[in-house]
N, C-alpha and C positions, 0 to 999 in steps of 0.2 A: 507591408503597409501597417503602421501603428493603428490599433483600434481605438475608436471614439467612445463607445460604450460597451463596458465589459459586464457580465454577469457570471458571478462565482457561486456554485452551490456547494453546501456544506461547510459553512462559515464556522460551524462549532467544531470541526475537525481541525488538526493543528496545520494540516496543508493549506486547506481553504482561507482560514484566518490569515496566516502568514503571506499567503499570495495576495489577498485583498488589501493587507496593509501595505505591501510593497507597491501594488498598483496604484493605490491611493496617493502615493507620494511621487507619482509620475506625472509631470505637468501636460504631458502630450495626451494623456487620457482624459477625456471629458467627464466621464461618470465611471463609477464603479458600483455596481449593485451586488449585495450579498444576500443570498436567500437560505433560509433554513426554517425547519418547523419548530425550533425553540430558539429563543433569543440567546446571543451570546452573554457571557458574563460581563459585568461592568468594566472590568479591566480590559477584556477584548474589545468591547464597544469604544471605550477611550481611544486604545490603540489603533481602531480602524481609520481614525482620522476623518477625512471627508467621504470615505465609502459610505453608501447608504445601505441599511440594513432593511429588507422586507421579509416579514414574517409569512411564509408561504408554503404550501405543500406541494412539491412537484408531482405529486399523484393526481392533482386536481387541474382541470383544464384551463383553470384561470391562469395557470403559469403562461398560457399563450398569450393572454392580455397584458401581463406584465412586460414580456418580450416586446409586444408590438408597441405598448405605449410609450416604452423608455426608448425605442429605437435601437435595441440591442444588435450589434454586429458581431460580437464574439462571446461564446459561452463556453465556460471551463467548468467541467462537471467532476467535483471532487467529493460528493457526498456518498459514492458507493462506499460501503464499509463492511468489514467484518465483525464488528462490534455487535453483539447483541443489544436490542434496545429494549425498553421496559415491556413491550408486548411479547418477547420472545422471538424465536426464529421465523415464525410465520410472518410477522410484522416485518422483521428486518428484511426478508426476501422481497416482501411487497414495496417497501421502500426502495430497495435497491433496483429490482427489475421494472415493476410497474412504474415507478417514478422516472426511470430514464426512458422508458416508452413515451410517457406523456411529454417528457421535456423535449425528446427528439422530434416529436409530432408538432410541438410548438414552434421548434426551429424550422421544421420543414414548411410550415405555413407562412412564415415571416420571410419576405424577399430581401430583408436587410442583413440577415446572418450571413456572415461570410467566412466564419472560423469556428469549429468545434473541437476542443481538446477533452480527452477523457483519461480520468486516472484510473488505470487497470492494475493487474497483479501478475506476477510470474506464475501464480497458482493455476492460471489456465492452461498451463503446459501438463497439468496433472503430475501424478508421481507413481512411477511403475519401476521395478527391477529391470524392464526391458528398454528403458528411456536412454537416449544418448547422454553422454558424459556432459555434454554442453548444448543448450538450446539456442537456436538462432531464431529470428522472428518469423522464419519460413517453416520451422519445424512443427509438425503435426503431432499432437499427444498420442501416444499407444494406447492410453485409456483415458476417455474423457472424465472429467471431474463427474462424481456421483451425487454431490451434493454440496450444501453450505455455500460459502463465500465464493469458492472457486468456481462453481457451477453458476451462480450468480454473474460472476464476471464474464464467464466464457458466453452466456446468453447476452449478456450487455455488448460485448464486441460484436456480436452478430448483428445486433439491432443497429450499431453504427455503421457496420459495413452496408446494411441495407439502405440506411439513410443516405450513406455516401453514393450509392448507385442513383437513388431517385434525386439528389441534388448534387450533381458533379461539380457545380460552380462553387461549393463550399469546401473549404480545406479542413479535413479531418485529421486528428492527430491522436494516437492512441500511445499512452506512457505505460508500459508494462514495468513496474516497479518491483524490486526485490524487497524484502523486509525493511521496513523503516526503523531506524534506531537513531537516538541521540538523547543528549543530556535534558532537553527540555520536554520532549514529546512523550507523552503517555500512551503507549502502545501495548498490544498483546505481548510482543517479545520483551519490552523493557519490563514489564510486570514479572514475566516467566523468569528472567535472569536476575531480577531482585529478590526472588524467593531465597531464603536461607537454605532450603532444600530443594533442589532441582530435580523433578523427575525426568528420567531418561529411558528411551526404548532399550530393552535387553537385546543384544546381538546386533545393534544397528549403531552407526556412527555417522549420521547424516551431515552433508556438506551444507553450510550456511554462506549466503553472499547477501551483503548488506548495503543499504544506501543510507547515507547521512541525510537526517532530516533537512539541513541546509542545501545539500545538492538537489534534493527532491524539489524544493521550493524554487530554486534557481533553474532547474531545467523545465519546470511548469511555467514559470515566467517567460522564459524563452520561446516555448511553444505558444503562449498567449499574444507575444508581441510580433512574431514571425511566422511565415509560412513554413510549416514542417509536416507535409503530408506523409502519411503512412503509420507504421508501427515501430516502436523504439523499445528495446530493452534498456533498463535503467539500473545500473548497479554499480557499486565501487569494484575497483579491481581486486582480484584474488579471492580466497575463499577461506573460511574457517570451519573445522568440523564442530560438531556439537561438544565434544570432549574437550577441544582446544578452548572453546569458548567458555565452558564451565570452569575449566582450570584457570583461564585469565581472569575471571570474575571472582575466583576464590570461594565459589559456592560448592555445598556439599551435594554431590550427585546421589539420586536415588534410583537404583537400577530396578526397572520393573518389566515384566513381560508385556509385550505389545497390548493384549486384550486389556491389561489393567490400567493403561495410560488414560483411558476415557473416563472410567469411574472415579478414578483418583483425581482427575481434572474437575470433575463435577463437584466433587467434595471441596476441592480447593477454590472453586467459583462462589462458594457460600461465603467465603472469608475475603476473597479478593477477586475483582472482576478479571480473571486470567484468560478465559478464552482458548486454553491450549489443553490438549492437542488440537489442531485444526482437522476438520473433516476430511480434507483432501489427502490425508495420510502423509503430509510431508515430512514428518519426524523420522520416517524410515530412511528414505533415500535421498532426501533434498533435491534441490534444484539450482543448477548453475547456467547462467545466461550469457551468451556472446554479446558484447556491447560495442562491437565494430562500427556497427551502423549509427549509433549515437554518437562516436567520435568523428567519422568520416563524412556522415551526411548531414547530421544537425550541428557539427561542430562543438560538441560539448563533452567536456573531460571533466568528470566528477573530481574534486578536489581530496575527498577522502577515500582510501583504500577500505577494504572490508575489514581489515585488522584495525586500521585508524579510527574508523567508525566505532567499533567495539571498545577499544581503549577510551575513546572520549566519552563514551555513555559511562563506563565504569567510572571514570575520573570525574566526570561533571555529576554523577549521582552520589558521589562520595562513598561507594561501596567498597567496605573494607573485607579483606579475606577472612573467611570463617576457618579455612583449613590452609596448612602450608603446600604451596604449589608444587613443590618437588615430591612431596609424599603423596599428594594428590594424583600426580602424573604416573608414579609408580604403580598405585592402586589400578589406575585405569588401564594401563599396559597389561596388567595381571587378568584383569576383567575381560578385555577385548581378545586377548590371546585364547581364552576359554571359550568365548561365546561368538565372535565373528568368524563365519565359515572361511575356511582356507587361510587363516591367519594363525601363524606358530611364532 
């Protein structure tokens, strides 16, 4: 059933803004409400078209009045973010976790809400050397995320499951995205690979799985317009290792011992809002998800493979190689042979 009134959180983020723009162009949708604590830029406001922006903090119980007064029937929660905000990690966690709790409480009290879509992340699977090669939606993490965005996302998914038990009449959809990348979106990973010298972990070559920002918007729109109950892994086909990605981008790798990555990242963040490495430890082992359910049950096939996503990012950003790819590849092989256990 096509929704009549849709509320989208996190319109300052790429996914939230792009989704709201596309929903606003759908004549079958009566109203599109965009909620965020900070107004979007004038350019985004212009492109939102008939979508209505409401400056509101979802941590405040007043969000329930917004949902009730507008007679919202579909809520798309995209504001859960890994990005540090002005107040640091503590405020970021509060916005993610407390904000979601208040939003779901507001949805629970509204008899008109019929669909809730949550933007989540592959980081909920954790990162451990004992993990399986590929995660399905039913895979339980061997080690739960201990902090940061990954822990926030795991808690938030738990709150949505609780909400679904209390409101079985509401269709709930959880989209577990791999890393976003695209020529237009400003993300943690895009800033990381745009660095002229890329810090990488010594002795590890993690696998990367990517989803194009356009695919991310398309699948979120699908979940907004149709009933897709359950959890879905969302990623492009195939994988790249970190060394392959650095080589394709023509960046200069800076191999560092794992304990040195975080302090180096802290120094880099003073110059560019890098946000890397993440606290979940993903650079060591990577995460690869099975997307069979997305294709067979949701009927969605991403247009871009992981390699195509990365190449489109490199070309769209106009990144010019700083080092020769063949020379870089030979250097990587020698480094990996000396540092990766069992590799000769």
